[in-house]
C-alpha positions in Angstrom: -46.6 -9.1 13.9 -45.0 -11.8 11.8 -42.6 -13.9 13.9 -39.8 -13.6 11.4 -39.7 -9.8 11.8 -36.6 -8.5 13.4 -35.1 -5.0 14.0 -31.4 -4.8 13.8 -28.5 -2.4 13.2 -28.1 -1.4 9.5 -25.0 -2.7 7.9 -22.9 -1.4 5.0 -24.2 -4.3 3.0 -27.7 -3.0 3.5 -27.2 0.3 1.8 -28.4 -0.7 -1.7 -31.6 -2.3 -0.3 -32.2 0.7 2.0 -31.7 3.0 -1.0 -34.2 1.0 -3.1 -36.7 1.2 -0.2 -36.3 5.0 0.0 -36.8 5.2 -3.8 -40.1 3.3 -3.6 -41.4 5.2 -0.5 -40.2 8.8 -1.3 -39.6 8.9 -5.0 -37.1 11.1 -6.8 -37.8 14.1 -4.6 -36.1 12.4 -1.7 -32.8 14.0 -2.4 -34.2 17.5 -1.7 -35.1 16.5 1.9 -33.1 18.3 4.5 -31.7 15.0 6.0 -30.2 14.1 2.6 -28.6 17.5 2.3 -27.1 17.3 5.8 -25.8 13.8 5.2 -24.4 14.5 1.7 -20.8 13.3 1.3 -20.7 12.2 5.0 -21.6 8.5 4.7 -24.9 6.6 4.5 -25.0 5.0 7.9 -24.4 5.9 11.5 -24.1 3.6 14.4 -27.8 4.3 15.2 -29.3 3.4 11.8 -31.7 0.5 12.0 -33.6 -1.8 9.7 -36.7 -4.0 10.1 -36.5 -7.2 8.2 -39.1 -9.8 7.3 -37.0 -12.8 6.8 -34.0 -11.5 5.0 -35.9 -8.6 3.2 -35.7 -5.1 4.6 -39.2 -3.7 4.9 -38.5 -0.6 6.9 -35.5 1.6 7.9 -34.6 4.5 10.0 -31.7 6.7 9.0 -29.8 8.7 11.7 -26.8 10.9 11.4 -24.6 12.1 14.2 -24.5 15.9 13.9 -23.1 19.0 15.5 -25.3 22.0 16.0 -23.3 25.2 16.0 -20.2 23.1 16.5 -21.5 21.2 19.6 -21.6 17.4 19.3 -23.9 15.0 21.0 -26.9 15.4 18.8 -28.5 13.0 16.2 -30.5 13.9 13.1 -33.4 11.4 12.8 -34.8 10.6 9.4 -36.1 9.6 7.2 -38.2 6.8 8.4 -39.3 4.5 5.5 -41.8 1.7 5.7 -42.7 -0.4 2.6 -46.3 0.2 1.7 -47.2 -3.5 2.2 -46.1 -3.4 5.8 -47.4 0.0 7.1 -50.0 -1.6 9.4 -47.4 -3.3 11.6 -46.3 -0.2 13.6 -42.8 -0.5 12.3 -42.2 3.3 12.1 -43.0 3.7 15.8 -40.9 0.6 16.7 -37.9 1.9 14.7 -38.2 5.4 16.3 -38.3 3.8 19.8 -35.3 1.6 19.0 -33.3 4.5 17.6 -34.0 6.5 20.7 -32.6 3.6 22.8 -29.6 3.3 20.6 -28.9 7.0 20.7 -29.4 7.3 24.4 -27.1 4.3 25.1 -24.5 5.8 22.7 -24.3 9.0 24.6 -26.5 11.3 22.5 -28.2 14.2 24.4 -30.6 15.5 21.7 -32.4 14.1 18.7 -33.4 16.6 16.0 -35.6 16.2 12.9 -37.6 18.1 10.3 -41.2 16.7 10.5 -44.8 17.1 11.5 -45.4 18.0 15.1 -48.7 16.1 15.3 -47.0 12.8 14.4 -43.6 13.2 16.2 -45.1 14.9 19.2 -46.2 11.6 20.6 -42.6 10.5 20.8 -41.7 13.6 22.9 -40.6 15.9 20.1 -41.3 19.6 20.5 -40.8 22.6 18.2 -37.4 24.2 18.4 -37.5 28.0 19.1 -37.3 30.0 15.9 -33.7 30.3 14.5 -32.1 28.3 17.4 -31.3 25.3 15.1 -30.7 26.0 11.4 -30.5 23.6 8.5 -28.6 24.0 5.2 -31.0 24.9 2.4 -34.7 25.9 2.7 -36.5 24.3 5.7 -39.7 25.5 7.3 -38.5 26.5 10.8 -41.9 25.5 12.2 -41.1 21.9 11.3 -37.7 21.7 13.2 -38.4 19.5 16.2 -36.2 18.2 19.0 -36.4 15.6 21.7 -34.2 15.9 24.7 -32.6 12.6 25.7 -30.8 14.5 28.5 -33.1 16.9 30.4 -32.7 20.6 29.4 -30.1 19.8 26.7 -31.8 21.7 23.9 -30.7 25.1 25.3 -27.0 24.2 24.7 -27.6 23.6 20.9 -27.7 26.7 18.7 -26.6 27.2 15.1 -26.1 25.3 11.9 -26.6 21.5 11.7 -23.6 19.7 10.2 -23.0 16.0 9.9 -20.2 14.6 11.9 -17.2 13.3 9.9 -17.5 9.9 8.2 -15.5 8.2 11.0 -18.6 8.6 13.2 -21.0 7.8 10.3 -19.6 4.7 8.5 -20.9 3.4 5.1 
């Protein structure tokens, strides 16, 4: 891994560069993703969002949003994870996920939720959520709703609609 590569907290000044990275990686369809719909109007960054920089250039990012599930706080929506195509062989996605877990755990989160592929995210400890336990706004394949418990047995306490926390918890 290049020695000038660093992982750090995302800052409000990074939003434009993160948005450009997402446009390159995901294209115009990115706004239809469930994470974008949950986050809409609630700010671009949370205290757990991270970027990977090569020098001063952002080459990867992980977006997170503090959420409530059925009105219960203490959960984090993970995603998307974006890695610039020229830097995909460096394991940055895995490093950002691990760092986001550490930040969320340290910050008091009990559960991380995402919409994604079980074969990929299962290696990080994510498991399928029981059908209809956690619901996203808009169409989402319920088989792709995954959760990872940062606090043992915490998933059982989270049932209902995913809603982003107010902007005070999600700055930027």
